[in-house]
C-alpha positions as CSV (number, residue, x, y, z in Angstrom):
1,S,48.6,20.4,19.5
2,H,49.0,18.2,22.5
3,Q,47.7,21.0,24.8
4,E,44.5,21.5,22.7
5,A,43.9,17.7,22.7
6,T,44.3,17.7,26.5
7,E,41.9,20.6,26.9
8,K,39.3,18.9,24.7
9,E,39.5,15.7,26.6
10,V,39.2,17.5,30.0
11,E,36.1,19.2,28.7
12,R,34.7,16.0,27.4
13,I,35.2,14.2,30.8
14,L,33.7,17.2,32.7
15,G,30.7,17.2,30.4
16,L,30.2,13.5,31.1
17,L,30.3,14.2,34.8
18,Q,28.0,17.1,34.7
19,T,25.5,15.2,32.5
20,H,25.4,12.3,34.8
21,F,24.7,14.6,37.8
22,K,22.1,16.6,35.9
23,N,20.3,13.3,35.1
24,D,20.8,11.6,38.5
25,P,22.1,14.1,41.1
26,D,21.7,11.7,44.0
27,T,23.9,8.9,42.6
28,P,27.7,9.5,43.1
29,I,30.2,8.3,40.6
30,S,33.0,6.1,41.7
31,F,36.2,7.7,40.8
32,F,37.6,4.4,39.6
33,D,34.5,3.7,37.5
34,L,35.0,7.0,35.8
35,V,38.7,6.7,35.0
36,I,39.4,3.0,34.5
37,D,39.3,1.8,30.9
38,P,39.1,-2.0,31.3
39,N,40.8,-2.5,27.8
40,S,43.7,0.0,28.2
41,F,46.1,0.7,31.1
42,A,47.5,3.6,29.2
43,R,44.1,5.1,28.6
44,T,43.3,4.7,32.3
45,V,46.5,6.7,33.2
46,E,45.5,9.4,30.7
47,N,42.0,9.6,32.2
48,I,43.4,10.1,35.7
49,F,45.7,12.8,34.3
50,H,42.7,14.6,32.6
51,V,40.5,14.3,35.7
52,S,43.3,15.9,37.8
53,F,42.8,19.2,35.8
54,I,39.1,19.2,36.5
55,I,39.7,18.8,40.2
56,R,42.7,21.3,40.2
57,D,40.5,23.9,38.5
58,G,37.7,23.4,41.1
59,F,35.1,22.0,38.6
60,A,34.8,18.8,40.6
61,R,35.8,17.4,44.0
62,L,36.7,14.0,45.4
63,K,35.1,12.6,48.6
64,L,35.2,9.2,50.2
65,D,32.0,7.2,50.3
66,D,30.9,5.0,53.3
67,D,33.4,2.3,52.2
68,K,36.2,4.8,52.2
69,L,36.4,4.6,48.4
70,P,36.8,7.8,46.3
71,I,33.8,9.3,44.5
72,I,33.7,12.3,42.3
73,E,31.1,14.9,41.9
74,P,30.9,18.2,40.1
75,S,31.3,21.3,42.3
76,K,28.4,23.5,42.9
77,D,28.3,26.6,40.6
78,N,30.7,28.8,42.7
79,E,32.1,26.3,45.1
80,G,35.9,25.9,44.9
81,R,36.4,28.3,42.1
82,E,35.7,31.8,43.6
83,N,37.2,31.1,47.0
84,D,40.5,29.4,46.1
85,H,42.2,30.5,49.2
86,S,39.8,29.0,51.7
87,A,41.1,26.3,53.9
88,G,40.9,23.0,52.2
89,A,39.8,24.5,48.8
90,R,42.5,22.6,46.9
91,N,44.1,19.4,47.9
92,Q,46.2,17.2,45.7
93,V,47.0,13.5,46.2
94,V,49.2,11.0,44.6
95,I,47.8,7.6,43.8
96,S,49.7,4.6,42.8
97,L,48.2,2.3,40.1
98,N,50.4,-0.4,38.5
99,H,49.4,-2.7,35.7
100,Q,48.6,-5.6,38.0
101,E,46.3,-3.5,40.2
102,W,44.6,-2.2,37.0
103,K,43.8,-5.7,35.9
């Protein structure tokens, strides 16, 4: 089903993120490098959709780097999942990305 496919893709992306940080915990990943598929605008939009679940569920978080560009990193083991009601635990944002910007 569509829901199962979404769950598998979310798990795949989370696995990639966790593997990167296990191998190189000091190197942040650019959010855009993670989600942008240079060959497919539709796939880029799908990737952003899937990453939104990872962030919503507290498995990863977005921060801004020194250049004020978004980076993504996995949350620490209990960070963001156990203390859902703490201030700032969950923030959602809307980004705009059109076909021309994607190119």
